[in-house]
N, CA, C and O of each residue as an XYZ file, in Angstrom:
736
protein
N      11.758    -26.999    -10.030
C      10.519    -26.448    -10.586
C      10.004    -25.302     -9.726
O       9.606    -24.263    -10.252
N      10.010    -25.486     -8.377
C       9.566    -24.395     -7.501
C      10.378    -23.171     -7.706
O       9.827    -22.071     -7.755
N      11.716    -23.312     -7.833
C      12.573    -22.166     -8.030
C      12.212    -21.415     -9.291
O      12.262    -20.185     -9.310
N      11.842    -22.141    -10.367
C      11.440    -21.525    -11.586
C      10.148    -20.718    -11.386
O      10.037    -19.582    -11.846
N       9.190    -21.317    -10.700
C       7.909    -20.657    -10.436
C       8.142    -19.385     -9.625
O       7.610    -18.327     -9.962
N       8.939    -19.485     -8.553
C       9.230    -18.285     -7.762
C       9.948    -17.210     -8.583
O       9.666    -16.019     -8.453
N      10.873    -17.651     -9.423
C      11.594    -16.714    -10.251
C      10.675    -15.983    -11.197
O      10.817    -14.773    -11.377
N       9.720    -16.689    -11.818
C       8.779    -16.081    -12.754
C       7.900    -15.099    -11.993
O       7.665    -13.993    -12.480
N       7.412    -15.467    -10.822
C       6.551    -14.589    -10.018
C       7.319    -13.333     -9.621
O       6.792    -12.225     -9.729
N       8.538    -13.493     -9.170
C       9.337    -12.361     -8.744
C       9.609    -11.447     -9.944
O       9.550    -10.224     -9.811
N       9.905    -12.027    -11.113
C      10.186    -11.225    -12.280
C       8.933    -10.460    -12.728
O       9.029     -9.301    -13.132
N       7.743    -11.113    -12.656
C       6.541    -10.435    -13.070
C       6.179     -9.298    -12.171
O       5.831     -8.213    -12.637
N       6.256     -9.532    -10.874
C       5.944     -8.469     -9.896
C       6.964     -7.344    -10.024
O       6.594     -6.170    -10.006
N       8.236     -7.687    -10.151
C       9.307     -6.691    -10.274
C       9.141     -5.873    -11.544
O       9.306     -4.654    -11.509
N       8.817     -6.511    -12.665
C       8.635     -5.774    -13.939
C       7.488     -4.810    -13.819
O       7.574     -3.678    -14.296
N       6.397     -5.244    -13.180
C       5.267     -4.344    -13.034
C       5.628     -3.127    -12.195
O       5.226     -2.004    -12.496
N       6.406     -3.376    -11.121
C       6.801     -2.283    -10.242
C       7.738     -1.298    -10.926
O       7.578     -0.087    -10.782
N       8.722     -1.813    -11.676
C       9.648     -0.948    -12.387
C       8.904     -0.149    -13.446
O       9.160      1.044    -13.607
N       8.008     -0.768    -14.155
C       7.271     -0.084    -15.212
C       6.446      1.088    -14.681
O       6.248      2.082    -15.378
N       5.968      0.963    -13.441
C       5.128      1.992    -12.886
C       5.734      2.745    -11.710
O       5.007      3.409    -10.972
N       7.010      2.661    -11.522
C       7.659      3.239    -10.369
C       7.278      4.703    -10.113
O       7.173      5.142     -8.968
N       7.081      5.422    -11.175
C       6.685      6.853    -11.094
C       5.388      7.009    -11.921
O       5.206      6.353    -12.947
N       4.510      7.881    -11.450
C       3.351      8.182    -12.221
C       3.755      8.737    -13.549
O       4.543      9.682    -13.586
N       3.249      8.193    -14.682
C       3.643      8.666    -15.996
C       3.234     10.098    -16.220
O       2.266     10.564    -15.619
N       3.936     10.796    -17.054
C       3.600     12.165    -17.372
C       2.166     12.177    -17.936
O       1.792     11.369    -18.786
N       1.400     13.126    -17.422
C      -0.009     13.214    -17.848
C      -0.925     12.357    -17.032
O      -2.141     12.400    -17.222
N      -0.376     11.566    -16.114
C      -1.221     10.642    -15.324
C      -2.159     11.437    -14.345
O      -3.171     10.922    -13.870
N      -1.771     12.693    -14.081
C      -2.597     13.499    -13.131
C      -4.031     13.561    -13.607
O      -4.964     13.465    -12.809
N      -4.212     13.727    -14.944
C      -5.572     13.831    -15.454
C      -6.324     12.493    -15.326
O      -7.545     12.480    -15.173
N      -5.599     11.381    -15.388
C      -6.190     10.045    -15.370
C      -6.260      9.465    -13.995
O      -6.707      8.326    -13.857
N      -5.854     10.159    -12.972
C      -5.843      9.615    -11.601
C      -7.237      9.387    -11.079
O      -8.150     10.185    -11.294
N      -7.375      8.262    -10.379
C      -8.633      7.953     -9.681
C      -8.299      7.681     -8.222
O      -7.152      7.400     -7.875
N      -9.302      7.769     -7.389
C      -9.119      7.468     -6.000
C      -8.735      6.003     -5.852
O      -9.245      5.143     -6.571
N      -7.856      5.732     -4.939
C      -7.397      4.361     -4.710
C      -8.510      3.559     -4.033
O      -8.943      3.919     -2.938
N      -8.973      2.492     -4.656
C     -10.037      1.670     -4.029
C      -9.525      0.866     -2.857
O      -8.356      0.483     -2.812
N     -10.401      0.617     -1.920
C     -10.006     -0.278     -0.797
C      -9.766     -1.701     -1.327
O     -10.504     -2.199     -2.177
N      -8.741     -2.318     -0.814
C      -8.411     -3.709     -1.233
C      -7.496     -4.308     -0.194
O      -6.937     -3.602      0.645
N      -7.348     -5.617     -0.258
C      -6.329     -6.311      0.543
C      -5.059     -6.278     -0.300
O      -5.009     -6.802     -1.413
N      -4.055     -5.654      0.259
C      -2.746     -5.501     -0.420
C      -1.710     -6.401      0.172
O      -1.614     -6.498      1.395
N      -0.914     -7.080     -0.657
C       0.235     -7.839     -0.212
C       1.500     -7.091     -0.696
O       1.480     -6.403     -1.716
N       2.552     -7.243      0.037
C       3.784     -6.511     -0.253
C       4.899     -7.500     -0.549
O       4.910     -8.627     -0.053
N       5.838     -7.043     -1.375
C       7.037     -7.835     -1.706
C       8.249     -6.949     -1.533
O       8.307     -5.853     -2.092
N       9.218     -7.413     -0.762
C      10.503     -6.734     -0.639
C      11.561     -7.737     -1.124
O      11.510     -8.925     -0.805
N      12.505     -7.227     -1.894
C      13.579     -8.074     -2.426
C      14.929     -7.524     -1.916
O      15.084     -6.325     -1.681
N      15.886     -8.434     -1.759
C      17.234     -8.034     -1.306
C      18.249     -8.997     -1.873
O      17.911    -10.080     -2.350
N      19.511     -8.576     -1.810
C      20.605     -9.414     -2.321
C      20.858    -10.611     -1.379
O      21.119    -11.723     -1.838
N      20.774    -10.363     -0.027
C      21.111    -11.439      0.877
C      20.349    -11.275      2.197
O      19.807    -10.211      2.497
N      20.326    -12.376      2.982
C      19.670    -12.415      4.260
C      20.564    -13.148      5.270
O      21.220    -14.136      4.943
N      20.568    -12.650      6.469
C      21.155    -13.380      7.588
C      20.168    -13.342      8.759
O      19.363    -12.419      8.877
N      20.246    -14.352      9.614
C      19.356    -14.402     10.771
C      20.089    -15.027     11.963
O      20.980    -15.864     11.828
N      19.649    -14.561     13.145
C      20.128    -15.192     14.368
C      18.995    -15.879     15.090
O      19.143    -16.249     16.254
N      17.856    -16.061     14.423
C      16.690    -16.654     15.001
C      15.731    -15.749     15.668
O      14.583    -16.113     15.921
N      16.216    -14.494     15.975
C      15.391    -13.469     16.610
C      15.161    -12.272     15.691
O      14.187    -11.531     15.820
N      16.126    -12.113     14.732
C      15.980    -11.039     13.775
C      16.360    -11.602     12.360
O      17.028    -12.628     12.236
N      15.916    -10.903     11.355
C      16.442    -11.139     10.003
C      17.002     -9.804      9.498
O      16.454     -8.738      9.777
N      18.054     -9.884      8.784
C      18.717     -8.724      8.227
C      18.811     -8.926      6.716
O      19.442     -9.865      6.229
N      18.170     -8.026      6.002
C      18.152     -8.034      4.541
C      19.166     -6.988      4.038
O      18.987     -5.792      4.267
N      20.212     -7.433      3.363
C      21.237     -6.547      2.862
C      21.044     -6.390      1.388
O      20.708     -7.344      0.687
N      21.258     -5.174      0.910
C      21.015     -4.859     -0.486
C      19.534     -4.786     -0.806
O      19.089     -5.162     -1.891
N      18.743     -4.264      0.223
C      17.321     -4.167      0.056
C      16.955     -3.243     -1.098
O      17.566     -2.187     -1.262
N      15.990     -3.617     -1.879
C      15.551     -2.800     -3.007
C      14.917     -1.558     -2.395
O      14.183     -1.671     -1.413
N      15.176     -0.390     -2.940
C      14.615      0.836     -2.396
C      13.106      0.946     -2.622
O      12.465      1.850     -2.086
N      12.543      0.046     -3.399
C      11.082      0.066     -3.737
C      10.448     -1.191     -3.159
O      10.927     -2.302     -3.384
N       9.372     -1.004     -2.417
C       8.543     -2.130     -1.927
C       7.366     -2.201     -2.871
O       6.670     -1.206     -3.074
N       7.132     -3.372     -3.455
C       6.037     -3.531     -4.389
C       4.825     -4.060     -3.654
O       4.948     -4.722     -2.623
N       3.640     -3.762     -4.197
C       2.391     -4.230     -3.625
C       1.464     -4.683     -4.733
O       1.531     -4.204     -5.865
N       0.606     -5.611     -4.381
C      -0.363     -6.055     -5.374
C      -1.603     -6.547     -4.634
O      -1.550     -6.890     -3.453
N      -2.704     -6.571     -5.349
C      -3.987     -7.049     -4.798
C      -4.547     -8.154     -5.690
O      -4.099     -8.401     -6.810
N      -5.532     -8.783     -5.127
C      -6.295     -9.778     -5.908
C      -7.703     -9.155     -6.077
O      -7.898     -7.976     -5.782
N      -8.575     -9.871     -6.504
C      -9.960     -9.496     -6.800
C     -10.518     -8.377     -5.888
O     -10.070     -8.266     -4.747
N     -11.467     -7.556     -6.340
C     -12.189     -7.673     -7.606
C     -11.351     -7.195     -8.819
O     -11.455     -7.764     -9.905
N     -10.540     -6.168     -8.629
C      -9.672     -5.786     -9.708
C      -8.238     -6.021     -9.271
O      -7.821     -5.535     -8.219
N      -7.493     -6.749    -10.057
C      -6.088     -6.984     -9.769
C      -5.294     -5.724    -10.024
O      -5.256     -5.217    -11.146
N      -4.660     -5.218     -8.980
C      -3.937     -3.908     -9.042
C      -2.493     -4.131     -8.613
O      -2.174     -5.065     -7.877
N      -1.657     -3.268     -9.083
C      -0.274     -3.180     -8.619
C      -0.060     -1.865     -7.906
O      -0.894     -0.965     -8.003
N       1.019     -1.743     -7.208
C       1.332     -0.540     -6.554
C       2.760     -0.515     -6.081
O       3.478     -1.505     -6.226
N       3.195      0.608     -5.512
C       4.557      0.726     -5.045
C       4.661      1.760     -3.946
O       3.808      2.639     -3.826
N       5.702      1.656     -3.147
C       6.050      2.589     -2.127
C       7.569      2.510     -1.958
O       8.165      1.453     -2.166
N       8.176      3.601     -1.590
C       9.608      3.481     -1.283
C       9.683      2.627      0.024
O       8.809      2.672      0.890
N      10.755      1.878      0.090
C      10.922      1.022      1.281
C      11.027      1.929      2.531
O      10.554      1.551      3.602
N      11.632      3.099      2.402
C      11.737      4.019      3.580
C      10.356      4.465      4.028
O      10.121      4.555      5.233
N       9.417      4.752      3.104
C       8.068      5.130      3.426
C       7.304      3.980      4.037
O       6.516      4.173      4.963
N       7.535      2.770      3.519
C       6.918      1.582      4.045
C       7.327      1.418      5.556
O       6.472      1.137      6.395
N       8.582      1.589      5.871
C       9.058      1.444      7.239
C       8.437      2.575      8.103
O       8.072      2.317      9.250
N       8.307      3.819      7.582
C       7.656      4.908      8.351
C       6.238      4.558      8.608
O       5.745      4.833      9.702
N       5.523      3.953      7.653
C       4.109      3.628      7.792
C       3.880      2.587      8.884
O       2.813      2.551      9.497
N       4.872      1.748      9.125
C       4.778      0.618     10.045
C       4.107      1.054     11.396
O       3.288      0.323     11.954
N       4.476      2.242     11.887
C       3.989      2.720     13.190
C       3.148      3.965     13.093
O       3.133      4.778     14.017
N       2.435      4.133     11.971
C       1.836      5.423     11.706
C       0.417      5.660     12.230
O      -0.005      6.816     12.240
N      -0.349      4.663     12.662
C      -1.698      4.992     13.081
C      -2.557      3.770     13.339
O      -2.060      2.693     13.666
N      -3.887      3.965     13.180
C      -4.877      2.967     13.570
C      -4.672      1.612     12.871
O      -4.822      0.556     13.486
N      -4.331      1.662     11.590
C      -4.272      0.364     10.851
C      -2.848     -0.051     10.549
O      -2.589     -0.721      9.549
N      -1.934      0.339     11.397
C      -0.524      0.050     11.098
C      -0.124     -1.412     11.479
O      -0.879     -2.129     12.136
N       1.033     -1.794     11.057
C       1.557     -3.115     11.309
C       2.073     -3.327     12.739
O       2.201     -4.453     13.220
N       2.361     -2.201     13.392
C       2.865     -2.367     14.747
C       1.772     -2.912     15.688
O       2.069     -3.673     16.609
N       0.522     -2.523     15.453
C      -0.618     -3.019     16.250
C      -1.006     -4.411     15.847
O      -1.516     -5.167     16.675
N      -0.785     -4.781     14.604
C      -1.203     -6.116     14.126
C      -0.080     -6.612     13.214
O      -0.179     -6.475     11.994
N       1.006     -7.196     13.789
C       2.170     -7.563     12.978
C       1.800     -8.595     11.882
O       1.076     -9.557     12.139
N       2.305     -8.372     10.688
C       2.000     -9.282      9.585
C       2.857    -10.525      9.628
O       3.943    -10.548     10.207
N       2.321    -11.579      8.981
C       3.134    -12.769      8.686
C       3.863    -12.486      7.383
O       3.450    -11.627      6.604
N       4.915    -13.190      7.160
C       5.666    -13.109      5.889
C       6.320    -14.432      5.580
O       6.703    -15.192      6.469
N       6.435    -14.683      4.289
C       7.176    -15.830      3.822
C       8.511    -15.334      3.305
O       8.581    -14.427      2.476
N       9.580    -15.955      3.819
C      10.923    -15.662      3.323
C      11.245    -16.711      2.293
O      11.199    -17.909      2.574
N      11.575    -16.255      1.086
C      12.034    -17.143      0.036
C      13.461    -16.742     -0.321
O      13.713    -15.609     -0.733
N      14.402    -17.692     -0.159
C      15.824    -17.392     -0.412
C      16.491    -18.637     -1.016
O      15.957    -19.745     -0.975
N      17.634    -18.408     -1.552
C      18.443    -19.450     -2.098
C      19.608    -19.764     -1.176
O      20.384    -18.875     -0.825
N      19.737    -21.054     -0.774
C      20.819    -21.513      0.093
C      21.514    -22.668     -0.627
O      20.879    -23.676     -0.939
N      22.817    -22.526     -0.892
C      23.551    -23.561     -1.615
C      22.889    -23.993     -2.905
O      22.859    -25.175     -3.246
N      22.368    -23.025     -3.602
C      21.734    -23.320     -4.922
C      20.326    -23.853     -4.873
O      19.754    -24.159     -5.919
N      19.728    -23.979     -3.657
C      18.367    -24.556     -3.492
C      17.456    -23.533     -2.817
O      17.877    -22.798     -1.924
N      16.192    -23.503     -3.267
C      15.266    -22.568     -2.624
C      14.889    -23.044     -1.189
O      14.707    -24.233     -0.929
N      14.785    -22.067     -0.296
C      14.370    -22.355      1.093
C      13.231    -21.390      1.412
O      13.281    -20.208      1.071
N      12.209    -21.921      2.071
C      11.040    -21.097      2.471
C      10.858    -21.260      3.937
O      11.078    -22.340      4.483
N      10.435    -20.146      4.620
C      10.018    -20.219      5.996
C       9.054    -19.098      6.258
O       9.076    -18.077      5.569
N       8.193    -19.279      7.264
C       7.167    -18.283      7.604
C       7.513    -17.692      8.961
O       7.853    -18.396      9.913
N       7.410    -16.340      9.010
C       7.723    -15.622     10.261
C       6.651    -14.532     10.473
O       5.888    -14.192      9.569
N       6.633    -14.006     11.706
C       5.865    -12.780     11.994
C       6.893    -11.659     12.060
O       7.936    -11.826     12.691
N       6.632    -10.547     11.438
C       7.540     -9.439     11.372
C       7.199     -8.344     12.388
O       6.028     -8.033     12.601
N       8.210     -7.774     13.000
C       8.012     -6.695     13.937
C       9.230     -5.726     13.851
O      10.330     -6.093     13.437
N       8.959     -4.496     14.262
C      10.011     -3.466     14.482
C      11.059     -3.376     13.384
O      12.219     -3.723     13.610
N      10.666     -2.910     12.182
C      11.628     -2.765     11.125
C      12.613     -1.578     11.407
O      12.216     -0.534     11.925
N      13.846     -1.778     11.062
C      14.884     -0.747     11.175
C      15.620     -0.689      9.844
O      16.232     -1.667      9.413
N      15.551      0.477      9.197
C      16.233      0.692      7.930
C      17.431      1.598      8.102
O      17.336      2.697      8.648
N      18.580      1.100      7.614
C      19.797      1.880      7.608
C      20.504      1.699      6.283
O      21.100      0.659      6.006
N      20.420      2.760      5.455
C      20.971      2.663      4.115
C      20.249      1.552      3.328
O      19.028      1.592      3.180
N      20.999      0.570      2.830
C      20.359     -0.527      2.106
C      20.279     -1.779      2.939
O      20.272     -2.884      2.396
N      20.218     -1.631      4.252
C      20.083     -2.789      5.177
C      18.787     -2.594      6.000
O      18.577     -1.572      6.653
N      17.940     -3.630      5.929
C      16.641     -3.633      6.648
C      16.641     -4.773      7.573
O      16.884     -5.908      7.164
N      16.363     -4.504      8.876
C      16.329     -5.576      9.873
C      14.939     -5.568     10.514
O      14.383     -4.526     10.859
N      14.420     -6.765     10.650
C      13.117     -7.017     11.349
C      13.379     -7.903     12.563
O      14.195     -8.822     12.500
N      12.698     -7.632     13.649
C      12.550     -8.633     14.692
C      11.559     -9.641     14.217
O      10.566     -9.268     13.592
N      11.781    -10.928     14.487
C      10.861    -11.965     13.993
C      10.387    -12.884     15.084
O      11.002    -13.007     16.143
N       9.298    -13.517     14.802
C       8.817    -14.691     15.559
C       8.679    -15.795     14.526
O       7.931    -15.633     13.562
N       9.353    -16.878     14.688
C       9.347    -17.941     13.723
C       8.026    -18.721     13.850
O       7.669    -19.189     14.931
N       7.298    -18.851     12.699
C       6.041    -19.544     12.685
C       6.103    -20.914     11.930
O       5.165    -21.709     11.998
N       7.178    -21.151     11.246
C       7.377    -22.395     10.549
C       8.717    -22.959     10.886
O       9.162    -22.871     12.030
N       9.378    -23.544      9.904
C      10.740    -24.007     10.153
C      11.679    -22.864     10.401
O      11.413    -21.736      9.985
N      12.773    -23.136     11.072
C      13.767    -22.100     11.359
C      14.303    -21.554     10.034
O      14.577    -22.334      9.122
N      14.456    -20.250      9.908
C      15.021    -19.671      8.713
C      16.502    -20.089      8.605
O      17.150    -20.372      9.613
N      17.022    -20.121      7.372
C      18.448    -20.469      7.210
C      19.298    -19.305      7.811
O      18.863    -18.154      7.859
N      20.477    -19.649      8.245
C      21.397    -18.646      8.820
C      21.779    -17.558      7.819
O      22.005    -16.408      8.195
N      21.849    -17.934      6.529
C      22.210    -17.003      5.473
C      21.655    -17.534      4.158
O      21.468    -18.734      3.959
N      21.400    -16.569      3.267
C      20.879    -16.927      1.953
C      21.091    -15.779      0.991
O      21.479    -14.680      1.385
N      20.829    -16.051     -0.277
C      20.962    -15.055     -1.367
C      19.666    -14.937     -2.118
O      18.783    -15.789     -2.021
N      19.569    -13.826     -2.896
C      18.387    -13.624     -3.771
C      17.088    -13.800     -2.952
O      16.334    -14.751     -3.161
N      16.854    -12.887     -2.046
C      15.791    -12.940     -1.083
C      14.542    -12.222     -1.606
O      14.614    -11.138     -2.186
N      13.395    -12.872     -1.376
C      12.110    -12.218     -1.542
C      11.324    -12.426     -0.257
O      11.199    -13.535      0.263
N      10.790    -11.286      0.240
C       9.989    -11.371      1.479
C       8.541    -11.002      1.057
O       8.265     -9.873      0.649
N       7.656    -11.969      1.167
C       6.215    -11.781      0.819
C       5.480    -11.493      2.082
O       5.317    -12.378      2.922
N       5.003    -10.206      2.253
C       4.405     -9.750      3.509
C       2.880     -9.785      3.387
O       2.284     -9.347      2.403
N       2.283    -10.342      4.464
C       0.836    -10.506      4.534
C       0.096     -9.201      4.372
O       0.686     -8.121      4.416
N      -1.157     -9.309      4.191
C      -1.996     -8.187      3.706
C      -2.191     -7.020      4.708
O      -2.071     -7.132      5.928
N      -2.493     -5.940      4.071
C      -2.951     -4.696      4.703
C      -4.153     -4.238      3.972
O      -4.127     -4.187      2.743
N      -5.238     -3.891      4.665
C      -6.409     -3.375      3.967
C      -6.274     -1.903      3.883
O      -6.123     -1.224      4.898
N      -6.328     -1.388      2.667
C      -6.198      0.053      2.529
C      -6.707      0.483      1.186
O      -6.993     -0.366      0.342
N      -6.829      1.747      0.956
C      -6.394      2.765      1.944
C      -7.550      3.141      2.932
O      -8.731      2.911      2.672
N      -7.153      3.690      3.995
C      -8.102      4.300      4.932
C      -8.289      5.719      4.467
O      -7.464      6.268      3.737
N      -9.418      6.323      4.914
C      -9.614      7.723      4.600
C      -8.595      8.544      5.396
O      -8.287      8.254      6.552
N      -8.106      9.545      4.745
C      -7.092     10.423      5.323
C      -7.700     11.513      6.163
O      -8.888     11.498      6.486
N      -6.865     12.444      6.502
C      -7.227     13.612      7.309
C      -8.303     14.399      6.596
O      -8.188     14.664      5.400
N      -9.386     14.792      7.339
C     -10.503     15.561      6.785
C     -11.203     14.868      5.612
O     -11.775     15.530      4.746
N     -11.154     13.529      5.590
C     -11.864     12.803      4.583
C     -11.207     12.687      3.240
O     -11.802     12.157      2.301
N      -9.965     13.182      3.124
C      -9.252     13.063      1.863
C      -9.014     11.592      1.523
O      -8.851     10.759      2.415
N      -8.995     11.296      0.280
C      -8.776      9.884     -0.144
C      -7.424      9.390      0.382
O      -6.515     10.188      0.610
N      -7.300      8.118      0.567
C      -6.095      7.547      1.072
C      -5.083      7.121      0.104
O      -4.150      6.395      0.448
N      -5.242      7.578     -1.187
C      -4.246      7.227     -2.195
C      -4.821      7.478     -3.567
O      -5.971      7.893     -3.710
N      -4.013      7.225     -4.572
C      -4.427      7.437     -5.974
C      -3.922      6.319     -6.843
O      -2.959      5.621     -6.526
N      -4.626      6.175     -7.977
C      -4.233      5.138     -8.949
C      -4.300      5.788    -10.326
O      -4.949      6.817    -10.515
N      -3.637      5.186    -11.251
C      -3.733      5.612    -12.680
C      -3.675      4.346    -13.530
O      -3.157      3.314    -13.104
N      -4.212      4.448    -14.727
C      -4.217      3.302    -15.630
C      -2.871      3.217    -16.326
O      -2.350      4.203    -16.848
N      -2.327      2.013    -16.318
C      -1.061      1.736    -17.035
C      -1.318      1.523    -18.516
O      -2.463      1.524    -18.970
N      -0.243      1.340    -19.256
C      -0.373      1.132    -20.686
C      -1.150     -0.114    -21.129
O      -1.604     -0.208    -22.269
N      -1.296     -1.089    -20.177
C      -2.025     -2.313    -20.487
C      -3.422     -2.287    -19.846
O      -4.125     -3.298    -19.860
N      -3.814     -1.177    -19.306
C      -5.177     -1.010    -18.750
C      -5.338     -1.282    -17.308
O      -6.385     -0.959    -16.748
N      -4.343     -1.871    -16.647
C      -4.471     -2.173    -15.201
C      -4.217     -0.949    -14.334
O      -3.521     -0.020    -14.744
N      -4.788     -0.954    -13.131
C      -4.558      0.147    -12.201
C      -3.243     -0.063    -11.498
O      -2.930     -1.169    -11.055
N      -2.460      1.021    -11.394
C      -1.273      1.055    -10.574
C      -1.511      2.139     -9.521
O      -1.858      3.275     -9.846
N      -1.315      1.758     -8.233
C      -1.734      2.623     -7.127
C      -0.566      2.983     -6.199
O       0.464      2.310     -6.149
N      -0.783      4.061     -5.483
C       0.165      4.396     -4.428
C      -0.649      4.998     -3.276
O      -1.343      5.998     -3.457
N      -0.558      4.377     -2.085
C      -1.299      4.908     -0.941
C      -0.749      6.278     -0.541
O       0.414      6.577     -0.813
N      -1.547      7.088      0.083
C      -1.142      8.445      0.474
C       0.146      8.432      1.283
O       0.995      9.307      1.110
N       0.301      7.432      2.178
C       1.491      7.386      3.043
C       2.759      7.104      2.245
O       3.863      7.258      2.768
N       2.618      6.699      1.001
C       3.824      6.332      0.186
C       4.331      7.487     -0.644
O       5.372      7.347     -1.285
N       3.637      8.652     -0.671
C       4.059      9.757     -1.493
C       5.226     10.489     -0.886
O       5.712     11.462     -1.462
């Protein structure tokens, strides 16, 4: 049952991200400033391996999805490469305050979950490696169909000379889809 719930959640977040991966033609007129919100991130990959000190995600999706909760539920996206660049970019980056993350993977046909703290991402092609601190049970040595749910970031912050920290546009179903300035 848990696997089904995780599968539905992953499919829903993935579908939203694919549908909005690029600002639709004409969205420039409908763009609004990205409101501040607590954003959660999702990275997916084909497989994971770990040695207890690092995790390596192989076949990482080139797009990192993001979503928020109340007051307005919003979706967003950033290229995974831009997400890694942002990691060490300034006052509100993840290097200064490493996020927690839940690793969800399939091992021998069964879902496995573990919680870690993420540090020092390294992206090489479609392979992303994080240094980790294990906060829950030890992660499995290897798994397939990986989803990494990364703890929140509050954003956007105001950019250089007071420019907004990102933009949003309304999707075909009325919801806001956003992209922080660092993700362009």
